[in-house]
N, C-alpha and C positions, 0 to 999 in steps of 0.2 A: 166502102165498109166503114160504118160509123156506129157509135154507141148512142142509142136513142134515149134510153133512161135506165136507171138502176134503183134498187131498193135494198137496203141492208137492215133487215129486221133485228138481227142480233149477231154481234161478232165481238166477243169479249165484253168490254164495257160499252161498246158502240151499239146504239139502237136507233132506228128511224121509223116513224109511223107512216110517212108519205113518200112515194117514189120521187126521185130527182130527175126532172126533165132536162135534157141537154140540147144545146144548139151547136153551131160550128165552132165558135170561140167561147170557151167557158173558163172562168176563173173560180176555183174552189178555194176560198180563203178561210183560214182558221188559225187561232193561236197555237203555240206549242202545247203538246199533251192534250189537245182537244179532239183528237181522232183523225187528223189528216192522213198520217201514215197508215193507220188501220183501214181507212177507206180505200186507199190505194191497194193494200194487201188483199182486201176483200174482192175488189174489182178483178185483180190478177187471178185470184182463185176461181172466180166465176168463169173467167175466160178460158183458163187452162183445165179446169175440172179437177175432180177428186183424184183421178188416176195419175195425175202429174207427180204427186208426192212420192209415189212408189216407182217412178220410172228411173230415177237417178239416185246414186249414193250421195253425190254432191250437187245441190240445186244450183240452177243458173242464177236465180234471184236470191241474194243473201238476205238474211233476217226476214224472210217472208213468213216464217212460222212463229211470229211473236205470240200468236194465239193458236193453240193446238187444233181446235175443232174447225170444221168447215163452216163458213158463214151461212146464216139463214137469210134467204132473199134471192135476188136474181139481177141479171143485166140483160137488156134487150139490144141485140145487134142487128143492124140492117146490112145485108151483103147480097150482091147480085139481085137488087130490087126485091128482096124478101126479108122479113123480120124473123128473128129466132130468139127464144128466151133461154138464156144460159144460166146455169146454176148447179143444182144438185144432180140433175140427170143428163144435161147436155153441156158441151163445151165447144169453143170455137175451132180447136184443132181437129175435132171430128167432122165439123162442117166443111172446113177448108183444108182438104188433104194436101194442098200445095204449100201449106205453112208448117214449119217445125217450131218447137218451143224456143230454140236458140234464136231463130230468125225473129220470132215475136219479141224476145227480150232485146235483141240488138237493134231492131228497127222502130218498134212502136212504144217502148218504155224507156224513160230516162229517169233514173233514181239517184238520190244523193248527189245531185249536181254533177254526175259523171256522164259525159256525152261520148266517151271512147267506146269502142266495140269490144264485147266480151270474146276472148280467144280469137283475136282479130285475124291472125294468119290462117288458121284452119277454117274460119268463117268465110273468108273470101273463096277458099277452095270449094267449099260446099255450094256457095252462091254461083260459082262458075259452072258447076255441074247442073244446077237447077235452071239457070237463066239461058244457057246455051245448049242444053240437052246433051252436054258432053259427059263422059264417064271417066274423069281423071282419077277418081279414087279406084275405079275398077282397073284402070291401067296400072296404078301403083300396086294394087293387090296382085295383079297378074305378074308384075315384075318380081314381087316378093315370092310368089308361088314358084316361078321358074327357078329362082335362086335356091329356094327350099328343096325343090325336087333334085336339083343338081348338087345339093350339099354345100351351098355357098352362103356366106354371111352377106349382109346388106352392102358391104364394101367390096364384095367379089372375091374374098378370100375363102378358103375351105373352112367349113364349120368344124368345131371341136367340142360339140356338146354330146349329151347322152343319146339324143335322137339320131345323130349321124354316126353314133358309136365311135366317137373321137376320130373322125375321118382325117383331119389335118395331121394329127399325131401318127396315124397309121401310114399315111403317105411318106412322112419324114422317116419313119422307121423302115419302110420298104426300101427307100433309097439307100439308107445306111446299111441295111442287111445285104443288098446287092453288092455294095463295096466290100463288106466283110466276107462274103462268099468268094469274091475274086481274090482277096488276100489269103484266105484259107487254101484255095486251090494252088496258089503260087507256093505257099509253104509246103504243101504235100509234095509238090513236084521237086522242090529243093531238098527235102529230107530223105527221099528214096526209101519209102516205107518197106520195100521188098527185102532190104538187107537187115532190118531191125531184128528179126527172129534169130538169124545167124549170130549177130553180135551178142544177143542175150545168152545163148548156149556157151559161146566161147568165154564170156565173162564168168559164168557159173563154174566152169572147170578150173579157171585160174584162181578163183576164190577158194575152192576146196583144197588146192595144193598149198596155198598160203596158210590155211588153217592147220594143216598137218605139220608144217614146219613150226608153227607157233606152239602146238601141243608138245613137240619134242623139247623146245626151249623151256617150257614151263616145267617139264619133268626134271631137267638138269638144274633149274632154279630151286626146286623143292629139295633135291638132294643136298645142295649147297646150304640151304636154310637149316636142314636137320643137323648137319655137321657143326655149323657155327652156333646154332641155338643150344645144342647140348653143352658146349664149353661155357657159354655165357650163363646157363642155368646153374652149373656147378659153382661158378663164382658168385652168383646171386645168393645161393644158399649160405655161403661163408659170410657174406656181408650182413645178412639178416641175423645170423647167430651173434655176431659181434655187437650189433646194435641193441640187443636185448639188455646188455649191461648199462646202457645209457637211457633206459626208459624214463627215469625221473629227471633227466638233464635235458633242457631245451632253452631256447631264447626267451620263452615266457618266464622261466624260473630266474634267468639272469636279469631280465627286466624287472621282475618282482624284487630281487636283491637290490638292484640299483634304486628302485623306488623307495624301499625301506630305508636305505642309507640316506637318500635325499630327505626323506621325511624326518629322520633323526636329526639331521643337520638343521633343517628348517625349524623343527620344534625347539632345539637348543637355542638357536638364534632368537626365536620369538620369546623364549623364557627369559633370556638375558635382557631383551628389549623391554619386556614388561617389568622386570626387576628395576631397571634403570628408570623407567617411567614412575615406579612407586617412590623412588628416592626423590625424583624431581617434584612430584606432587606434594611430598612432605615439606620440602623446602618452600613451595608456593603457599602452602597452608599457613606456615609460620609467618610469612610476609603479610598475607591477607589478615591474619589475626591481629598483628601489630597495627596495621592500618585501621582496622575496626576500632581498636582501643583508642587511637589518636582522634578519630572522628567523634567518638562518644564523649571524649573530654571536651571537645569544642562545643558540642551540642549541650553539654551540662552547663558550661559558662553562658551560652546563649539563652538557655531556658531561664536562668536567674534574671537576666537582663530583659527577657521577653515579657515578664510580669509587669515591670515598670513601664515598658513600652506600650502595653495594652492600655494602662491607665492614661498614659499620655495621649493615646489615640482617642480615648473617650473624651478627654479634655478638648482636644482639637475639634471633635464632632460637636461638642456643646458650644464651643466658640463659633463654629461655622453656623450653627442654628441661630445664635445670638446675632451674628452678622447678617444672616438672611432676613432676620426680623427687623433689625434697626437700620440697616443701610438704606432701604427704600424710604424710611421716615426721615433719615438724615438728609437724603437727596432732596426730599420735598422741603425740609426745614431750612435749606440754604437761603430761601427768600425771607425767613422770619427776621433775621438781624437787619437787613436793609429796610424791611418794612417797619421795624421798631424805630430805627433811627429817623426814618422819614416821618413817622407818626409824631415823634417827639419834636421834630423841627416844626411841623405844622401846628402842634399844640402851643409852642413858644410864640410862633407868629400870631396865632389866634389871641393869646393873652395880651400881646403888645397892641393888637388891633382893638381889644376890649378896653384897655387903658385909655386909648385915644378916643374911641367912638362911644364907649359905654352903651353898648347895644346888647339886648338879651339874646338875640339870634346868634350873634358872634360868640356870646358866652356858651350857648348850647353847642355850637360847632367846636369850641375849644374843649368842652367836656368830652365830646365824642372822640376827638383826636387823642385826648389823654387816655381814654378807655382803650382805644386801639393800641396805643403805645404800650400800655400795661399788658394787654393780652399777648401782643407779639413778643414782649419781653419774657413773659412766662414760657411761651413756646420755645423761644431761643434757648432759655435755660434748660429745658427738657432735652433738646438736641445735643447741647453740650454735655449733659450727664450721660447720654447714650454713647457718645464718642469716648468719654472717659471709661465707661465699662468695657468697651471693645478693646481699648488700649491696655487696661489692666489685665484682661484675659490674655492678650497677646504676650505681655511681659511675663506672666506666669508660665505660659507654654514654653517660651524661649528659655526661661531659667531651668525648667525641668529637662528640656532637651540638652542644655549645656551640661547638666549633671550626668546625663547618659552618654556624653561624648558625641552628640549628634551635631555636626557642623551645619550652620545656616543662619542667615539673618532674617529670613522671612518664613512664614508658616509653609509656603509652597516648597521651600528648600528643605524644611523639616520633613514634609511629606515624601520628597524624593529620597531622603536618608532612610526613612522608615521602609520604603519600598525596597531599597538596596538591602536593608537588613533582612527583610522577608525573603528576598531572592537568595541571599547567602545561606539563610537558615534552611530553605527548601533544598538548596544545592547540597548542603551537608547531609540532610535526610536521605536524598537520592543516592549520594555516594555510599551512605551506610547500607541502604537496601541492596545496591549493586554488589558491594563487597560481601555482604551476608549471603547473597545468592551464590557468589563465586565460592565462598567458603563451603556452602552446602554442596555445590557441584564437586569440588575437590574431595570433600569427605566421602561423597557417594562413589567417586571413582576409586579412591583408596580402598573403600570397603569392598567394591566389586573385584579389584585386583587381589586383595587379601583372601576373600572368601570364595571367589568363583574362578577367575581366570588363571591365577598361578597354580591352584590345586589341579585344575583341569589339564594344564600343560604338563604338569609333573606326571599325571596319570598317563597322558598320551606318550610321553618319553619312555615310560616303563613298558607300555604296550608295544612300541616299535622295537625296543630291545628284545622283547620276548619273541617277536616275529623273526628277527635276524637269527636268533639262536635256533629256532625251529628250522629255518632254511639250511643252516650249517649242518644240523643233524640229518635232515632229509637228503642232502646232496653229498654228505660225507666229505666236506671240505672245511678249511679253516679261514679261507680268505676269498675275496672276490676273484683274485688272480687264478686260484685253483679252479674255481667254477668256470671262468672264461676258457681255460685250457680244455676242460672237459667238453664244453659247448662246441668249441672249434673242432675237436676230434670227432664229435658226433656229426657235425656238418660235413666233414670230409667223407664219412661213411655214407651219409645220405646222398651226397653228390655222386658218389660212385654207384650207389643203388639206382639213382635216377638215370645215370648214363647207361647202366646195364639194361634197365627197363626200356630206355629209348632204343637201344640196339635191338633188343628182343622184339619191341613193337615194330621196328622196321623190317624184321625178318619174319616174325610169326603173326603180326597183327596186334591191335590194341585189346586191352582187357579193362574192366571197371577198376578205377583207382581208389574208390572209397573203401576197399577191403583191407584187412590187416595183412602183415607180411606173409604169414603162413598160408593164408588163403590165396594171396598173389602167387606164391611159389607153386601151389597146387594148380592154379589156373594155367600158368605158363607150362607146367609139365603136361597138362592135358592138351594144350596147343601143339606141343612138340610131337606128341604121339600121332597127330594127324599126318606128319611128314615121315614117320618111321619106316613106312613101306618103300620109300625112295632111297634109303641109305646105301643100297647095293645096286643102284640103277646102272645097267650094263653099257649104255651108249657112251662112246668116247667123245662126249660133247660138253663144252663149257658154256655156261649161260653168259650171253652178251646182251646187255640192256639196249645198246644202240641198234643192234641187229633186230631185236624185238620191236623197238619203236619204228624202225624202217618198215618191217613186215606189216605192222599194224596200220601204219599210214597207207601202205600200198593196198592192204585189205579194205580199209575205209574208202579209199579212192575208187576201187573197183566196185564195191557195194553201192556207193553213191551213183556211179555210172549206170549200174544195173537198175537201180531204183529210178533214176532219171528217165531211162528208156521206158520203164513200166508206166511212169507218170505221164510221159509224153503220149504213149498209146492211149492211156485212159483219158487224158485231156482232149485228144482228137475225137474220141468217142463222145465226150461231154459236149464238145463244140458242135458235133453233128446233131446231138439231141437238142441243144440250145437253138440251133438254126431251125429245126423242126418246130420247136415251141414258138419261136418268134414269128415264123411264117404263118403258122396256124392262127396266131393272135391277130396278125395283119389282115390275112385274107378271109378270116372268119369261116374257115373250112379246114378239115383235116389234111395235113401235108406229110408225105413220107420222105425221110432223110436219114437212111441207115448207113450209106456208103458214099464214097467220092462221086460215083456215077450219078447219084440222086441230086447232087448239088446243081447241075446244069438245069434240070427240070424245075427245081424250086426257083432259081434265078429268073427263068423264063416266065413263070407264073407271076412273080412280083413285078416284072417289067410290063407285062400285059395289064396288070391292075393299075399301075401308075399312068400308062398311056390312056386307058379307058376314062379315068377320072379327069385327066387334063383335057381330054376331048369334050367331056360333058361340061366342064367349066368354060371352055372356049365357046361352045354353042350357047350356053346360058348368058354369057356376057354379050354375045352378038344379039341375042333376042332382047336383052335389056336395052341395048343401044337403039334397036329399031323401035321398041315401045316408047323410049324417051323422046325420040324424034316425033312420034305421033302425038305424045302428050304436049310437047312444046307447040306444035302446030295448032292443037286444040286450044291451048291457053291464049294464043294470039287473038282468038275470037272474043275474049272477054273485054278487050280494049274499047268496045263500043260504048261502055258505061263511062269511060274516062277518055282523056285526050282533048285536043284543042277545041273541037266543035261538039263535044259530048254534052249530055244533059247536065252532068255534075259541074263541068267547067263553066258552062253558060250561066247556070243558076248561081254558082259561087262568085263569078265575076259581077253579076247583077247585084247580089247581096252585099258584096264588099265595095261596091261603087267603083269598079275597075282597078282596085288595088292589086288583085290577083287575077291573072288572065287564063291560067290553064291548070288542070289537075290531072295527074297521071298515076297509073298503078304499075309498080315494078313487079312483074310476075315472078322473077327469080327470088327477090327478097320478100315478096308478099308485103310490101310497104307502099304507103301513099306519099307522093311528093307534089308540091305546088310551085308554080312559077309566078313571081311577082312582076310588076310592070317594068322593072329594070332588067328582066330576063334572067334573074337569079333563081335557081331551083332550091327549095328548102324542104327538109323533112318536117313532119308534123310536130316533132319535139322542139323545133325552132320557132314555132308560131306563138303569138301571144294567147292568153287565155280566151279572150273574146273571139279571135279569129279561129282558134281551134274549135270552139263551140259551133261557130257558123259553118265551118267545113264539114264537121261530122253531122250536123243537121241536114246539110245539103245531100251528103252521101246517103243518110237514112231516107230522105225523100226520094232520091233517085232509085235506090234499091227497092224501096217499098212500092213505087209506081211500076217498076219492071216486074216485081214479084206478083203484085195484084193484077197486073196487066190492064184490064178494062175499067178499073175503078180506083178511087183514092181510098186512103185509110185514115187512121186517127193516131194521135200522139198523146200518151199519158205522161205529163211532165211533173216531176217532184222538185220544185225550186231549182231548175237547171242552171239559173244564172245568179246563184246566191253570192258568188265571189265577185260579181261585176260592179264597177263603179257606176254612178248615175248616167253618165254619158254612154258607156258601153251597154248598160241595161236598156236604154232607149233604142239603140240600134238593134238590139236583139229582139225587142218587142216589135219593131218595124219589120224584122225578118219574119216573125210569126204571122204578122198581118199579110205579108206576101204569100206565105205558104197556105194560109187559109183562103186567100183569093184564088189560089190554084185548085181548090176543091178539098183540101184536107180539113180534118176536125182536130181541135186542140182542147185537152183537159189539163189546165194549168193549176196545179196545187201549190199554194204558197202561204207563208206566215209573215211575209215582208210587207210593211205598210207602203213602201215606195212603189211596189208593183201595182197595188190597188190604186195608188195616186196617179200613176202613169196611164192607167186604163180608165180613169174616172170619166173622162169625156165619152169614151166608147161605150161604157156601161150606161151612161145617161141617154145616149143616142140609140141604145139597143143593139149595137154592133157586138158587144160582149155581154154574155150572161153571167151575172155575179151570183154566186151561191156561197153562203156561209156554212162552214163545216163545224159541227159540235158533236159531243158524245151522245147527247140526247136531242132529238129533233121531232 
């Protein structure tokens, strides 16, 4: 089965005008983004056809739909010595019914440099079925069906889903219900239910007798209450009458009296305190006024001196201006005097030389030196005048400072004295301001005391006195002692009233306490009339509280015993109903359970249900064991592809040049292992990248040859060795040469220059067909 040619008229940006003819070994070379991957996608779609896209939710080929539409064009396939044009109407899988899309992907296509098998474990299982004619999946399905019919999970446990109607839970509940029925039957036997009705009648009679005795005791109690209540009610009436004379006397009035007295005392003390404060403030005011007078005298003297000091300051400033002007000139003029002297010396020397030599040049020089001497002399005189002016100004300032009693020999010292004077002057002014503010504050406080606080306190004292007089008049007392005596007397009466009411409450029951005394008296009288009919009760019986408590406890005990018997009977009936409900829920059919006799029948049905399900489970597990043995025997047949002398092992040994001697397939793990020349077995994850690629290429060749049986196939390779170094790439290219020699066809798509370079000689000799791939051809 080989691809003879293909033509892609239009597929996204890819378009070809002429068909591409193919030989056994074809390298289709193109740069990135020049249509290499699109060409592969188009070829795969031609081979699989349009219907492939709708077959699966998740495609076997990832990123095959880079372009949505189906490619325009065709691919010509030769299989079984016949040619077929694949494309819009026909596909390879329709022609070769023995091929599936997954087998096509795993054997004939290598994309993205990945030589591993897609869904490797399940792929081997499907290949076992196809190559050996076995039905391992049918066996698996049959095992699952047996378990499903028997209500079992894949692990052999009972199912607990909706389809089995919670079979596992029902079996557990059935076992529990059988145990509960046994317990209930044992309880029924121990309780002796035939004596329950007799005990109920006997308890009822005893309860009625106790109630009669309690009624007699209550009648005696009510007669006693009437007698005691009448005497207490008469006493209550007398206390209420006496309390009327103390209506306006209470703790509140006494408290008010005490508060008024405290207020009077506090106001009086405060008035005295404010009066003392007024005297103290007057004394402070006099001291502050004297201090202000003293400071003003000092400031007056300082002001007269201040005028002359300001003039002196002006003189000092003028002197400083003069100094700032002259001193730089004086500093520069220090050279004038030495220059003048030097010029005169040179002049004298020049004149001596003139007398001796009588030369006009020397005369000229002498005249120049004389002129310089005169100039420097004039300048030196100017500097001396400046110094004299500065000195006169300084003497004038020092004399004025001495007349103002300012100590100091230098102007800087006079400056310091002037600053001290200013500081003292400012200090006197601040003291004056502080004392004037203090005087203002004291005057304000005195005015406030005189005009506001003292008159207000005087008015408050008068008001408190008026309140005290009102209280005396209201309570008709002259002193606090008289008021306290009346309050205490009222408290005694109220205490007696409370005691009587407490006793009446204990006898006749409580009444609302928010009512006035007359209403309370009326309420108690009405309460007493309720017991009036018992005043001549004829029975010679005295009420005894202990005896009543004893009878009531006995009554309660017997009533509880009777209620317990009733509840026990009701509970037993409820348990029978619950057993019926639970059995119906477990067996999924109506079950009768109204009496003890029905319990045995229910228990028997539950036991039969458990035994039936356990038997079904046992049979299902036995069937699964038999089917598993058949499956294992069938899987053993798949080893013809692998093993020491198998096609895979021999071809792998040849390609790896004897480095690896055997390839085996572990049927239990669904994994491939290889044995190296040292006898060590390795998993595929332990192999180098190059060896891994070689192994899976060999497996693909072996699977393809067995799958296609009488013919060879083709491989579409998308840069399968992109990660290989040059040495490994050379070995892998040699492997492809051997595969081609065995009759296979290779379509090698690549963008790598080193691949083209390795095959350069083969291309030149015609052993490899070189085809350049581009978007437009």
